[in-house]
C-alpha positions, 0 to 999 in steps of 0.5 A: 702179341703184346708190346713186349713181344713186338719189341723182342722181335724188333730187337732180334731183327735189328741185331740180325741186320747188324750181323748180316751187314757187319755194321757192328761186330757180331759179338757186340751185336749179340751181347747188345741184343741180349742186354736189350732183351733184358731191359725191355722185359722180354726175358729175366735174369732167372731165365736168361742165365739159369733156364735150360729152355730159354736161356744160355745153354751152358751145356753147349758153352762148356762142350765148346770150351772143353773141346777148344782146350783139347784142340789148343793142346793138340796144336802144340804137338804138330798133329794138324801139320802132319795130317795136312801134309798127308792129305795134300800128298794123297790129293797130289796137290789137286784142289778139287781132289783135296776138297773131296778128301776133306769133305769125306774126312769131315763126313765120316766122324760127323755122325759119331761126334758132335758137329762142333767137335768135328769142325774144331778138329778138321778146321786147323788141318784145313787151314794148314793144308791150304797154306801149304798149297797156296789155296784160298781157305774160305771155300774149303772151310764152308764146304766142311761145315756144310758137310758137317751139318749134313752128315751130322743128321745121320745119327742120334748123337751127330747133331744136338737137335737130333738128341733133343728130338730123340729124347722127346719122341722116344726114338732110338739110335737104331731108329735114326740109322734106319730112317736118316742115314740113307738120305744123308748118304745121298745128300753127302754125295750130291754135295760133293758133286755140287762143290765142284761147281759151287767152289770152282773159283778155288781150284787153281792148281800150283804145280810148284807148290804141289811138288814141294808138298810131295817132297815133304815128310809128314813125320817131321811135322810132329813136335812133341811125341809124348804130348801127342800120345797123351792127347790121343789117349784123352781124345779117345776117352772123350770120343768114347764118352760122347758115344756112350754118354746116354749109357753113362748118364753123363752130359757131353759137356761134362765129358768135354770139359773134363777131358780138356782140363785133364789134358791141360793139367797132364800136358804141363803146358802154361795154362795162360798160353793155352787159354789164349787159343780158346775162341772166347769171342765165339763163346761170348757170341753164343751167350748173347745169341742164346739170351736173345733166342731165349727171349723169343721163346719166352714171349712165344714167338718161336712157338707160334712159328712152329704152330703156324708151320704145322697148322698150314697143312690143316692136319693132313699127314702129307701136308704136315710133313712137307710143312715141317720139312720146309717150314723148319728151314726158315727159322732154323736158318735165322736162329741157331737150330738148337733152341728152335728144335727145343721150343718146337718139338713139344708141338710136333709131339702133340701133332704126332700123338693126335695123328695116331702116334709113332706107328701112324705119324712117325714120319713127321719126326723125320721130316722135322729133323731133316728140315731143322738139320739141313736149315743149319746151312743157310746162314752163319748163325744157323748152327753152332758149327757155323759160328765156331768155324767163322770164329776160328777163320777170323782168328786166323785172318780169314774173314767169312762174311754173312753174305759170303756164307749165305751165297753158298748156303742158300743154294745148298739148303734149297737143294738138299731140303728139296731132295729130303722132301722128295725122300719123305714123300717117296719113303713114307707116302709112296713106297708104303 
């Protein structure tokens, strides 16, 4: 590696340490790192701002912005308070029962919606219901985003890395249902059981608060019925657009920003007031992170990581599959798994092709997808959904530190990836 490559690695390492230790605000660290990458020549403006492979992913930025606008309007209808009261009543105020209910409420839509969209919708509900019951918010938010990262792996459209893998490998929606959904169901059940012990400190039942919530009428929380109906129509159209985007030849980002702007215009709300609820800090953080990771792509660092993981198995299918499952976890945990998959998937494609194509070596794609998706639970910057949840929590006064998240994330990642590796071994090398 040349001096620029080493400097790029050094800049990323310093920024990662700053984010992890919180010596500098994560947005300042990410944007400062992006500027440093430009100054040392690890990337150029043409790549940083206009390249789909090694620059800011504007599709992700505008997907986030569109969904944030929709959520900002929905907040004014009282819908989140309605769902919060309903969920608290269904759980009868029992904390663990509530967590299971919220995990399931996250897991069911995650395979059909982008992970970021799912957490944008469920997080406000969670904050509201926890406030009603006097419960600590952070454990519930961490449990939900981890569920989202697990459950989103079930389908082609549930997680951005899956969309990239499906496009590169020529895999269909049904292929993902057959190969990924079974193990995702198992992992979701395992996570529900794990959450009983991981978050046991959060399960303090307050009978008085629970009794007060049981007496509340959810319908009284609705503030604007007209706006709620209008938001429901737009949201239904956006979800349909997400599901059908491949057939419509329309990017999810276009669907989201169109829905957000249409709803904002039709709502007759003050745009300035609505814009105040957009997580601008989160969008800026993503921009900086994309530029930094793009610089690592440009200098060949990420490609080398992928090649090293594959070559460690010396061309044997079983060893390669295990290398892809476990080898994808570390880089996916250190950087957002979207740019990681974008840069490493061409390498996996070459390995699959040289090993006999999909018929003989298709399991390598599923091993790669599982490692990349599940690695998203390791740290707060490992997936887009994590970053969004941390940003919303901070805005609402609930600070989730890097190590607080990773304390749970590393345990969950190690457990789920080990089970996923066993699944790959059993399904593709034993039960054949």
